[in-house]
mmJSON file of the N, C-alpha and C atoms, coordinates in Angstrom:
{"data_MODEL":{"atom_site":{
"group_PDB":["ATOM","ATOM","ATOM","ATOM","ATOM","ATOM","ATOM","ATOM","ATOM","ATOM","ATOM","ATOM","ATOM","ATOM","ATOM","ATOM","ATOM","ATOM","ATOM","ATOM","ATOM","ATOM","ATOM","ATOM","ATOM","ATOM","ATOM","ATOM","ATOM","ATOM","ATOM","ATOM","ATOM","ATOM","ATOM","ATOM","ATOM","ATOM","ATOM","ATOM","ATOM","ATOM","ATOM","ATOM","ATOM","ATOM","ATOM","ATOM","ATOM","ATOM","ATOM","ATOM","ATOM","ATOM","ATOM","ATOM","ATOM","ATOM","ATOM","ATOM","ATOM","ATOM","ATOM","ATOM","ATOM","ATOM","ATOM","ATOM","ATOM","ATOM","ATOM","ATOM","ATOM","ATOM","ATOM","ATOM","ATOM","ATOM","ATOM","ATOM","ATOM","ATOM","ATOM","ATOM","ATOM","ATOM","ATOM","ATOM","ATOM","ATOM","ATOM","ATOM","ATOM","ATOM","ATOM","ATOM","ATOM","ATOM","ATOM","ATOM","ATOM","ATOM","ATOM","ATOM","ATOM","ATOM","ATOM","ATOM","ATOM","ATOM","ATOM","ATOM","ATOM","ATOM","ATOM","ATOM","ATOM","ATOM","ATOM","ATOM","ATOM","ATOM","ATOM","ATOM","ATOM","ATOM","ATOM","ATOM","ATOM","ATOM","ATOM","ATOM","ATOM","ATOM","ATOM","ATOM","ATOM","ATOM","ATOM","ATOM","ATOM","ATOM","ATOM","ATOM","ATOM","ATOM","ATOM","ATOM","ATOM","ATOM","ATOM","ATOM","ATOM","ATOM","ATOM","ATOM","ATOM","ATOM","ATOM","ATOM","ATOM","ATOM","ATOM","ATOM","ATOM","ATOM","ATOM","ATOM","ATOM","ATOM","ATOM","ATOM","ATOM","ATOM","ATOM","ATOM","ATOM","ATOM","ATOM","ATOM","ATOM","ATOM","ATOM","ATOM","ATOM","ATOM","ATOM","ATOM","ATOM","ATOM","ATOM","ATOM","ATOM","ATOM","ATOM","ATOM","ATOM","ATOM","ATOM","ATOM","ATOM","ATOM","ATOM","ATOM","ATOM","ATOM","ATOM"],
"id":[1,2,3,4,5,6,7,8,9,10,11,12,13,14,15,16,17,18,19,20,21,22,23,24,25,26,27,28,29,30,31,32,33,34,35,36,37,38,39,40,41,42,43,44,45,46,47,48,49,50,51,52,53,54,55,56,57,58,59,60,61,62,63,64,65,66,67,68,69,70,71,72,73,74,75,76,77,78,79,80,81,82,83,84,85,86,87,88,89,90,91,92,93,94,95,96,97,98,99,100,101,102,103,104,105,106,107,108,109,110,111,112,113,114,115,116,117,118,119,120,121,122,123,124,125,126,127,128,129,130,131,132,133,134,135,136,137,138,139,140,141,142,143,144,145,146,147,148,149,150,151,152,153,154,155,156,157,158,159,160,161,162,163,164,165,166,167,168,169,170,171,172,173,174,175,176,177,178,179,180,181,182,183,184,185,186,187,188,189,190,191,192,193,194,195,196,197,198,199,200,201,202,203,204,205,206,207],
"type_symbol":["N","C","C","N","C","C","N","C","C","N","C","C","N","C","C","N","C","C","N","C","C","N","C","C","N","C","C","N","C","C","N","C","C","N","C","C","N","C","C","N","C","C","N","C","C","N","C","C","N","C","C","N","C","C","N","C","C","N","C","C","N","C","C","N","C","C","N","C","C","N","C","C","N","C","C","N","C","C","N","C","C","N","C","C","N","C","C","N","C","C","N","C","C","N","C","C","N","C","C","N","C","C","N","C","C","N","C","C","N","C","C","N","C","C","N","C","C","N","C","C","N","C","C","N","C","C","N","C","C","N","C","C","N","C","C","N","C","C","N","C","C","N","C","C","N","C","C","N","C","C","N","C","C","N","C","C","N","C","C","N","C","C","N","C","C","N","C","C","N","C","C","N","C","C","N","C","C","N","C","C","N","C","C","N","C","C","N","C","C","N","C","C","N","C","C","N","C","C","N","C","C","N","C","C","N","C","C"],
"label_atom_id":["N","CA","C","N","CA","C","N","CA","C","N","CA","C","N","CA","C","N","CA","C","N","CA","C","N","CA","C","N","CA","C","N","CA","C","N","CA","C","N","CA","C","N","CA","C","N","CA","C","N","CA","C","N","CA","C","N","CA","C","N","CA","C","N","CA","C","N","CA","C","N","CA","C","N","CA","C","N","CA","C","N","CA","C","N","CA","C","N","CA","C","N","CA","C","N","CA","C","N","CA","C","N","CA","C","N","CA","C","N","CA","C","N","CA","C","N","CA","C","N","CA","C","N","CA","C","N","CA","C","N","CA","C","N","CA","C","N","CA","C","N","CA","C","N","CA","C","N","CA","C","N","CA","C","N","CA","C","N","CA","C","N","CA","C","N","CA","C","N","CA","C","N","CA","C","N","CA","C","N","CA","C","N","CA","C","N","CA","C","N","CA","C","N","CA","C","N","CA","C","N","CA","C","N","CA","C","N","CA","C","N","CA","C","N","CA","C","N","CA","C","N","CA","C","N","CA","C","N","CA","C","N","CA","C","N","CA","C","N","CA","C"],
"label_alt_id":[null,null,null,null,null,null,null,null,null,null,null,null,null,null,null,null,null,null,null,null,null,null,null,null,null,null,null,null,null,null,null,null,null,null,null,null,null,null,null,null,null,null,null,null,null,null,null,null,null,null,null,null,null,null,null,null,null,null,null,null,null,null,null,null,null,null,null,null,null,null,null,null,null,null,null,null,null,null,null,null,null,null,null,null,null,null,null,null,null,null,null,null,null,null,null,null,null,null,null,null,null,null,null,null,null,null,null,null,null,null,null,null,null,null,null,null,null,null,null,null,null,null,null,null,null,null,null,null,null,null,null,null,null,null,null,null,null,null,null,null,null,null,null,null,null,null,null,null,null,null,null,null,null,null,null,null,null,null,null,null,null,null,null,null,null,null,null,null,null,null,null,null,null,null,null,null,null,null,null,null,null,null,null,null,null,null,null,null,null,null,null,null,null,null,null,null,null,null,null,null,null,null,null,null,null,null,null],
"label_comp_id":["MET","MET","MET","LYS","LYS","LYS","ARG","ARG","ARG","THR","THR","THR","LEU","LEU","LEU","ALA","ALA","ALA","VAL","VAL","VAL","PHE","PHE","PHE","ALA","ALA","ALA","ASP","ASP","ASP","CYS","CYS","CYS","CYS","CYS","CYS","GLY","GLY","GLY","GLY","GLY","GLY","ARG","ARG","ARG","LEU","LEU","LEU","GLU","GLU","GLU","GLY","GLY","GLY","ALA","ALA","ALA","ASP","ASP","ASP","ALA","ALA","ALA","ALA","ALA","ALA","PHE","PHE","PHE","ALA","ALA","ALA","ALA","ALA","ALA","VAL","VAL","VAL","VAL","VAL","VAL","ILE","ILE","ILE","ASP","ASP","ASP","SER","SER","SER","ARG","ARG","ARG","PRO","PRO","PRO","LEU","LEU","LEU","SER","SER","SER","ALA","ALA","ALA","GLY","GLY","GLY","ASP","ASP","ASP","LEU","LEU","LEU","PHE","PHE","PHE","ALA","ALA","ALA","ALA","ALA","ALA","LEU","LEU","LEU","PRO","PRO","PRO","GLY","GLY","GLY","THR","THR","THR","ARG","ARG","ARG","THR","THR","THR","ASP","ASP","ASP","GLY","GLY","GLY","HIS","HIS","HIS","GLU","GLU","GLU","PHE","PHE","PHE","VAL","VAL","VAL","GLY","GLY","GLY","ALA","ALA","ALA","ALA","ALA","ALA","GLY","GLY","GLY","ALA","ALA","ALA","ALA","ALA","ALA","GLY","GLY","GLY","ALA","ALA","ALA","ALA","ALA","ALA","GLY","GLY","GLY","ALA","ALA","ALA","VAL","VAL","VAL","VAL","VAL","VAL","SER","SER","SER","ARG","ARG","ARG","PRO","PRO","PRO"],
"label_asym_id":["A","A","A","A","A","A","A","A","A","A","A","A","A","A","A","A","A","A","A","A","A","A","A","A","A","A","A","A","A","A","A","A","A","A","A","A","A","A","A","A","A","A","A","A","A","A","A","A","A","A","A","A","A","A","A","A","A","A","A","A","A","A","A","A","A","A","A","A","A","A","A","A","A","A","A","A","A","A","A","A","A","A","A","A","A","A","A","A","A","A","A","A","A","A","A","A","A","A","A","A","A","A","A","A","A","A","A","A","A","A","A","A","A","A","A","A","A","A","A","A","A","A","A","A","A","A","A","A","A","A","A","A","A","A","A","A","A","A","A","A","A","A","A","A","A","A","A","A","A","A","A","A","A","A","A","A","A","A","A","A","A","A","A","A","A","A","A","A","A","A","A","A","A","A","A","A","A","A","A","A","A","A","A","A","A","A","A","A","A","A","A","A","A","A","A","A","A","A","A","A","A","A","A","A","A","A","A"],
"label_entity_id":["1","1","1","1","1","1","1","1","1","1","1","1","1","1","1","1","1","1","1","1","1","1","1","1","1","1","1","1","1","1","1","1","1","1","1","1","1","1","1","1","1","1","1","1","1","1","1","1","1","1","1","1","1","1","1","1","1","1","1","1","1","1","1","1","1","1","1","1","1","1","1","1","1","1","1","1","1","1","1","1","1","1","1","1","1","1","1","1","1","1","1","1","1","1","1","1","1","1","1","1","1","1","1","1","1","1","1","1","1","1","1","1","1","1","1","1","1","1","1","1","1","1","1","1","1","1","1","1","1","1","1","1","1","1","1","1","1","1","1","1","1","1","1","1","1","1","1","1","1","1","1","1","1","1","1","1","1","1","1","1","1","1","1","1","1","1","1","1","1","1","1","1","1","1","1","1","1","1","1","1","1","1","1","1","1","1","1","1","1","1","1","1","1","1","1","1","1","1","1","1","1","1","1","1","1","1","1"],
"label_seq_id":[1,1,1,2,2,2,3,3,3,4,4,4,5,5,5,6,6,6,7,7,7,8,8,8,9,9,9,10,10,10,11,11,11,12,12,12,13,13,13,14,14,14,15,15,15,16,16,16,17,17,17,18,18,18,19,19,19,20,20,20,21,21,21,22,22,22,23,23,23,24,24,24,25,25,25,26,26,26,27,27,27,28,28,28,29,29,29,30,30,30,31,31,31,32,32,32,33,33,33,34,34,34,35,35,35,36,36,36,37,37,37,38,38,38,39,39,39,40,40,40,41,41,41,42,42,42,43,43,43,44,44,44,45,45,45,46,46,46,47,47,47,48,48,48,49,49,49,50,50,50,51,51,51,52,52,52,53,53,53,54,54,54,55,55,55,56,56,56,57,57,57,58,58,58,59,59,59,60,60,60,61,61,61,62,62,62,63,63,63,64,64,64,65,65,65,66,66,66,67,67,67,68,68,68,69,69,69],
"pdbx_PDB_ins_code":[null,null,null,null,null,null,null,null,null,null,null,null,null,null,null,null,null,null,null,null,null,null,null,null,null,null,null,null,null,null,null,null,null,null,null,null,null,null,null,null,null,null,null,null,null,null,null,null,null,null,null,null,null,null,null,null,null,null,null,null,null,null,null,null,null,null,null,null,null,null,null,null,null,null,null,null,null,null,null,null,null,null,null,null,null,null,null,null,null,null,null,null,null,null,null,null,null,null,null,null,null,null,null,null,null,null,null,null,null,null,null,null,null,null,null,null,null,null,null,null,null,null,null,null,null,null,null,null,null,null,null,null,null,null,null,null,null,null,null,null,null,null,null,null,null,null,null,null,null,null,null,null,null,null,null,null,null,null,null,null,null,null,null,null,null,null,null,null,null,null,null,null,null,null,null,null,null,null,null,null,null,null,null,null,null,null,null,null,null,null,null,null,null,null,null,null,null,null,null,null,null,null,null,null,null,null,null],
"Cartn_x":[0.217,-0.755,-0.055,-0.674,-0.107,-0.196,0.826,0.821,0.347,-0.958,-1.519,-2.396,-2.645,-3.479,-4.885,-5.428,-6.775,-6.843,-5.859,-5.835,-5.687,-4.818,-4.622,-5.931,-6.581,-7.837,-8.888,-8.983,-9.958,-9.684,-8.437,-8.063,-8.333,-8.253,-8.429,-9.847,-10.716,-12.069,-12.138,-11.134,-11.075,-11.647,-11.388,-11.871,-10.725,-10.496,-9.468,-10.059,-9.427,-9.817,-8.656,-8.917,-7.855,-7.46,-6.374,-5.915,-5.222,-5.377,-4.677,-3.207,-2.336,-0.9,-0.258,0.845,1.635,2.408,2.745,3.594,4.646,5.774,6.919,6.871,6.541,6.551,5.558,5.189,4.336,5.22,5.146,5.967,5.09,5.522,4.769,5.533,6.709,7.526,7.835,7.434,7.625,9.082,9.928,11.322,12.129,12.072,12.851,12.07,10.884,10.033,10.739,10.617,11.163,10.011,10.287,9.265,8.656,7.333,6.637,6.178,6.515,6.055,4.634,3.948,2.619,2.778,2.316,2.456,1.217,1.384,0.283,0.325,-0.682,-0.752,-1.396,-0.575,-1.077,-1.121,-2.216,-2.242,-1.396,-0.704,0.143,-0.059,0.672,0.542,1.277,2.333,3.119,2.813,2.506,2.218,1.235,0.692,-0.299,0.241,0.312,0.832,0.098,-1.155,-1.911,-1.24,-0.457,0.255,1.362,1.731,2.854,2.453,1.162,0.698,1.235,1.247,1.784,3.25,4.026,5.457,5.664,4.826,4.934,4.629,3.611,3.281,4.402,5.004,6.119,7.329,7.459,8.583,8.304,7.105,6.8,6.019,5.319,4.517,3.499,3.285,2.274,0.872,0.733,-0.558,-0.405,-1.518,-1.524,-2.747,-2.562,-3.662,-4.036,-5.266,-5.701,-7.032,-7.314,-8.588,-9.501,-9.01,-9.829,-9.279,-10.123,-9.666,-8.483],
"Cartn_y":[-13.848,-13.466,-13.273,-13.784,-13.644,-12.2,-11.752,-10.409,-10.509,-10.44,-10.44,-9.206,-8.859,-7.703,-7.893,-9.111,-9.378,-9.209,-9.708,-9.568,-8.099,-7.381,-5.958,-5.19,-5.437,-4.749,-5.058,-6.312,-6.713,-6.026,-5.972,-5.35,-3.849,-3.227,-1.768,-1.374,-2.344,-2.039,-1.593,-2.0,-1.623,-2.697,-2.549,-3.486,-3.813,-5.08,-5.512,-5.547,-4.856,-4.922,-5.564,-6.651,-7.369,-8.608,-9.195,-10.453,-10.234,-11.204,-11.189,-11.524,-10.987,-11.262,-10.996,-11.639,-11.361,-10.072,-9.38,-8.198,-8.239,-7.589,-7.631,-6.53,-5.317,-4.165,-3.14,-2.2,-1.081,0.151,0.842,2.037,3.205,4.433,5.623,6.477,6.038,6.751,5.769,6.094,5.163,5.046,5.995,5.964,4.796,4.489,3.34,2.03,2.022,0.845,-0.337,-1.49,-2.731,-3.561,-4.353,-5.239,-6.06,-6.133,-6.892,-6.058,-4.775,-3.894,-3.42,-2.992,-2.401,-0.889,-0.158,1.294,1.95,2.803,3.56,4.972,5.312,6.621,7.627,8.299,9.248,10.659,11.376,12.784,13.596,14.587,15.412,16.884,17.711,19.155,19.637,18.939,19.339,18.526,17.267,16.377,15.31,14.608,13.579,12.246,11.275,9.969,9.304,9.699,9.121,9.428,10.481,10.835,9.83,8.994,8.082,6.609,6.341,4.953,4.259,4.943,4.359,4.011,4.901,4.645,3.46,3.355,2.223,0.917,0.934,-0.258,-0.643,0.353,0.09,-0.47,-0.124,-0.618,-1.999,-2.531,-3.887,-3.981,-2.915,-2.961,-4.093,-4.741,-5.814,-5.232,-3.973,-3.305,-1.885,-1.175,0.193,0.425,1.132,1.543,2.952,3.12,4.42,4.805,6.1,6.575,7.072,7.052,7.42,6.709,6.622,5.911,6.593],
"Cartn_z":[13.215,12.221,10.881,9.828,8.488,8.029,7.343,6.755,5.317,5.144,3.801,3.631,2.396,2.108,2.664,2.577,3.072,4.588,5.307,6.768,7.145,6.455,6.734,6.513,5.385,5.081,6.142,6.556,7.561,8.903,9.297,10.578,10.586,9.427,9.322,8.948,8.753,8.328,6.881,6.113,4.705,3.805,2.524,1.514,0.572,0.346,-0.592,-1.982,-2.905,-4.307,-5.052,-5.718,-6.408,-5.626,-6.057,-5.47,-4.134,-3.251,-1.973,-2.209,-1.392,-1.494,-0.145,0.092,1.289,1.061,2.149,2.044,3.133,2.86,3.769,4.819,4.397,5.294,4.772,5.626,5.226,5.133,3.998,3.793,3.359,3.683,3.291,2.283,1.898,0.916,-0.204,-1.424,-2.543,-2.987,-2.608,-3.085,-2.526,-1.232,-0.733,-0.75,-1.369,-1.383,-2.027,-1.399,-1.956,-2.508,-3.505,-4.061,-2.932,-2.918,-1.884,-0.704,-0.661,0.415,0.129,1.177,1.067,1.184,0.181,0.155,0.733,1.743,2.333,1.768,0.972,0.313,1.269,2.042,3.036,2.47,2.721,2.32,3.297,2.785,3.64,3.365,4.068,3.88,2.638,2.237,1.066,-0.172,0.017,-1.114,-0.67,-1.628,-1.351,-1.853,-0.96,-1.324,-2.47,-2.712,-3.823,-5.168,-5.229,-6.465,-6.795,-5.83,-6.007,-6.034,-6.096,-6.151,-7.399,-8.522,-9.756,-9.633,-9.025,-8.825,-7.888,-6.868,-5.94,-6.664,-7.508,-8.295,-9.235,-9.873,-10.785,-10.048,-8.767,-7.964,-7.379,-7.632,-7.183,-5.892,-5.506,-4.283,-4.356,-3.216,-3.15,-3.244,-2.845,-2.875,-2.365,-2.335,-1.838,-0.97,0.1,0.972,0.527,0.068,-0.451,0.199,0.164,0.699,-0.411,-1.637,-2.791,-4.035,-5.08,-6.296,-6.97],
"occupancy":[1.0,1.0,1.0,1.0,1.0,1.0,1.0,1.0,1.0,1.0,1.0,1.0,1.0,1.0,1.0,1.0,1.0,1.0,1.0,1.0,1.0,1.0,1.0,1.0,1.0,1.0,1.0,1.0,1.0,1.0,1.0,1.0,1.0,1.0,1.0,1.0,1.0,1.0,1.0,1.0,1.0,1.0,1.0,1.0,1.0,1.0,1.0,1.0,1.0,1.0,1.0,1.0,1.0,1.0,1.0,1.0,1.0,1.0,1.0,1.0,1.0,1.0,1.0,1.0,1.0,1.0,1.0,1.0,1.0,1.0,1.0,1.0,1.0,1.0,1.0,1.0,1.0,1.0,1.0,1.0,1.0,1.0,1.0,1.0,1.0,1.0,1.0,1.0,1.0,1.0,1.0,1.0,1.0,1.0,1.0,1.0,1.0,1.0,1.0,1.0,1.0,1.0,1.0,1.0,1.0,1.0,1.0,1.0,1.0,1.0,1.0,1.0,1.0,1.0,1.0,1.0,1.0,1.0,1.0,1.0,1.0,1.0,1.0,1.0,1.0,1.0,1.0,1.0,1.0,1.0,1.0,1.0,1.0,1.0,1.0,1.0,1.0,1.0,1.0,1.0,1.0,1.0,1.0,1.0,1.0,1.0,1.0,1.0,1.0,1.0,1.0,1.0,1.0,1.0,1.0,1.0,1.0,1.0,1.0,1.0,1.0,1.0,1.0,1.0,1.0,1.0,1.0,1.0,1.0,1.0,1.0,1.0,1.0,1.0,1.0,1.0,1.0,1.0,1.0,1.0,1.0,1.0,1.0,1.0,1.0,1.0,1.0,1.0,1.0,1.0,1.0,1.0,1.0,1.0,1.0,1.0,1.0,1.0,1.0,1.0,1.0,1.0,1.0,1.0,1.0,1.0,1.0],
"B_iso_or_equiv":[0.0,0.0,0.0,0.0,0.0,0.0,0.0,0.0,0.0,0.0,0.0,0.0,0.0,0.0,0.0,0.0,0.0,0.0,0.0,0.0,0.0,0.0,0.0,0.0,0.0,0.0,0.0,0.0,0.0,0.0,0.0,0.0,0.0,0.0,0.0,0.0,0.0,0.0,0.0,0.0,0.0,0.0,0.0,0.0,0.0,0.0,0.0,0.0,0.0,0.0,0.0,0.0,0.0,0.0,0.0,0.0,0.0,0.0,0.0,0.0,0.0,0.0,0.0,0.0,0.0,0.0,0.0,0.0,0.0,0.0,0.0,0.0,0.0,0.0,0.0,0.0,0.0,0.0,0.0,0.0,0.0,0.0,0.0,0.0,0.0,0.0,0.0,0.0,0.0,0.0,0.0,0.0,0.0,0.0,0.0,0.0,0.0,0.0,0.0,0.0,0.0,0.0,0.0,0.0,0.0,0.0,0.0,0.0,0.0,0.0,0.0,0.0,0.0,0.0,0.0,0.0,0.0,0.0,0.0,0.0,0.0,0.0,0.0,0.0,0.0,0.0,0.0,0.0,0.0,0.0,0.0,0.0,0.0,0.0,0.0,0.0,0.0,0.0,0.0,0.0,0.0,0.0,0.0,0.0,0.0,0.0,0.0,0.0,0.0,0.0,0.0,0.0,0.0,0.0,0.0,0.0,0.0,0.0,0.0,0.0,0.0,0.0,0.0,0.0,0.0,0.0,0.0,0.0,0.0,0.0,0.0,0.0,0.0,0.0,0.0,0.0,0.0,0.0,0.0,0.0,0.0,0.0,0.0,0.0,0.0,0.0,0.0,0.0,0.0,0.0,0.0,0.0,0.0,0.0,0.0,0.0,0.0,0.0,0.0,0.0,0.0,0.0,0.0,0.0,0.0,0.0,0.0],
"pdbx_formal_charge":[null,null,null,null,null,null,null,null,null,null,null,null,null,null,null,null,null,null,null,null,null,null,null,null,null,null,null,null,null,null,null,null,null,null,null,null,null,null,null,null,null,null,null,null,null,null,null,null,null,null,null,null,null,null,null,null,null,null,null,null,null,null,null,null,null,null,null,null,null,null,null,null,null,null,null,null,null,null,null,null,null,null,null,null,null,null,null,null,null,null,null,null,null,null,null,null,null,null,null,null,null,null,null,null,null,null,null,null,null,null,null,null,null,null,null,null,null,null,null,null,null,null,null,null,null,null,null,null,null,null,null,null,null,null,null,null,null,null,null,null,null,null,null,null,null,null,null,null,null,null,null,null,null,null,null,null,null,null,null,null,null,null,null,null,null,null,null,null,null,null,null,null,null,null,null,null,null,null,null,null,null,null,null,null,null,null,null,null,null,null,null,null,null,null,null,null,null,null,null,null,null,null,null,null,null,null,null],
"auth_seq_id":[1,1,1,2,2,2,3,3,3,4,4,4,5,5,5,6,6,6,7,7,7,8,8,8,9,9,9,10,10,10,11,11,11,12,12,12,13,13,13,14,14,14,15,15,15,16,16,16,17,17,17,18,18,18,19,19,19,20,20,20,21,21,21,22,22,22,23,23,23,24,24,24,25,25,25,26,26,26,27,27,27,28,28,28,29,29,29,30,30,30,31,31,31,32,32,32,33,33,33,34,34,34,35,35,35,36,36,36,37,37,37,38,38,38,39,39,39,40,40,40,41,41,41,42,42,42,43,43,43,44,44,44,45,45,45,46,46,46,47,47,47,48,48,48,49,49,49,50,50,50,51,51,51,52,52,52,53,53,53,54,54,54,55,55,55,56,56,56,57,57,57,58,58,58,59,59,59,60,60,60,61,61,61,62,62,62,63,63,63,64,64,64,65,65,65,66,66,66,67,67,67,68,68,68,69,69,69],
"auth_comp_id":["MET","MET","MET","LYS","LYS","LYS","ARG","ARG","ARG","THR","THR","THR","LEU","LEU","LEU","ALA","ALA","ALA","VAL","VAL","VAL","PHE","PHE","PHE","ALA","ALA","ALA","ASP","ASP","ASP","CYS","CYS","CYS","CYS","CYS","CYS","GLY","GLY","GLY","GLY","GLY","GLY","ARG","ARG","ARG","LEU","LEU","LEU","GLU","GLU","GLU","GLY","GLY","GLY","ALA","ALA","ALA","ASP","ASP","ASP","ALA","ALA","ALA","ALA","ALA","ALA","PHE","PHE","PHE","ALA","ALA","ALA","ALA","ALA","ALA","VAL","VAL","VAL","VAL","VAL","VAL","ILE","ILE","ILE","ASP","ASP","ASP","SER","SER","SER","ARG","ARG","ARG","PRO","PRO","PRO","LEU","LEU","LEU","SER","SER","SER","ALA","ALA","ALA","GLY","GLY","GLY","ASP","ASP","ASP","LEU","LEU","LEU","PHE","PHE","PHE","ALA","ALA","ALA","ALA","ALA","ALA","LEU","LEU","LEU","PRO","PRO","PRO","GLY","GLY","GLY","THR","THR","THR","ARG","ARG","ARG","THR","THR","THR","ASP","ASP","ASP","GLY","GLY","GLY","HIS","HIS","HIS","GLU","GLU","GLU","PHE","PHE","PHE","VAL","VAL","VAL","GLY","GLY","GLY","ALA","ALA","ALA","ALA","ALA","ALA","GLY","GLY","GLY","ALA","ALA","ALA","ALA","ALA","ALA","GLY","GLY","GLY","ALA","ALA","ALA","ALA","ALA","ALA","GLY","GLY","GLY","ALA","ALA","ALA","VAL","VAL","VAL","VAL","VAL","VAL","SER","SER","SER","ARG","ARG","ARG","PRO","PRO","PRO"],
"auth_asym_id":["A","A","A","A","A","A","A","A","A","A","A","A","A","A","A","A","A","A","A","A","A","A","A","A","A","A","A","A","A","A","A","A","A","A","A","A","A","A","A","A","A","A","A","A","A","A","A","A","A","A","A","A","A","A","A","A","A","A","A","A","A","A","A","A","A","A","A","A","A","A","A","A","A","A","A","A","A","A","A","A","A","A","A","A","A","A","A","A","A","A","A","A","A","A","A","A","A","A","A","A","A","A","A","A","A","A","A","A","A","A","A","A","A","A","A","A","A","A","A","A","A","A","A","A","A","A","A","A","A","A","A","A","A","A","A","A","A","A","A","A","A","A","A","A","A","A","A","A","A","A","A","A","A","A","A","A","A","A","A","A","A","A","A","A","A","A","A","A","A","A","A","A","A","A","A","A","A","A","A","A","A","A","A","A","A","A","A","A","A","A","A","A","A","A","A","A","A","A","A","A","A","A","A","A","A","A","A"],
"auth_atom_id":["N","CA","C","N","CA","C","N","CA","C","N","CA","C","N","CA","C","N","CA","C","N","CA","C","N","CA","C","N","CA","C","N","CA","C","N","CA","C","N","CA","C","N","CA","C","N","CA","C","N","CA","C","N","CA","C","N","CA","C","N","CA","C","N","CA","C","N","CA","C","N","CA","C","N","CA","C","N","CA","C","N","CA","C","N","CA","C","N","CA","C","N","CA","C","N","CA","C","N","CA","C","N","CA","C","N","CA","C","N","CA","C","N","CA","C","N","CA","C","N","CA","C","N","CA","C","N","CA","C","N","CA","C","N","CA","C","N","CA","C","N","CA","C","N","CA","C","N","CA","C","N","CA","C","N","CA","C","N","CA","C","N","CA","C","N","CA","C","N","CA","C","N","CA","C","N","CA","C","N","CA","C","N","CA","C","N","CA","C","N","CA","C","N","CA","C","N","CA","C","N","CA","C","N","CA","C","N","CA","C","N","CA","C","N","CA","C","N","CA","C","N","CA","C","N","CA","C","N","CA","C","N","CA","C","N","CA","C","N","CA","C"],
"pdbx_PDB_model_num":[1,1,1,1,1,1,1,1,1,1,1,1,1,1,1,1,1,1,1,1,1,1,1,1,1,1,1,1,1,1,1,1,1,1,1,1,1,1,1,1,1,1,1,1,1,1,1,1,1,1,1,1,1,1,1,1,1,1,1,1,1,1,1,1,1,1,1,1,1,1,1,1,1,1,1,1,1,1,1,1,1,1,1,1,1,1,1,1,1,1,1,1,1,1,1,1,1,1,1,1,1,1,1,1,1,1,1,1,1,1,1,1,1,1,1,1,1,1,1,1,1,1,1,1,1,1,1,1,1,1,1,1,1,1,1,1,1,1,1,1,1,1,1,1,1,1,1,1,1,1,1,1,1,1,1,1,1,1,1,1,1,1,1,1,1,1,1,1,1,1,1,1,1,1,1,1,1,1,1,1,1,1,1,1,1,1,1,1,1,1,1,1,1,1,1,1,1,1,1,1,1,1,1,1,1,1,1]
}}}
């Protein structure tokens, strides 16, 4: 199966907003993110991954999985 944002969104019952792209890996920490990775913005008890979507984009993320805008 191809690793694309559209396939990932379809498998998860999500919605792709923006262009489809391939991704290399799924990561939950924006600090070690490599260009082409898919960032999953998970809410946590200490911090919320949604706060780091911008940093993931700046690091070259192929996309982000979010639960809110």
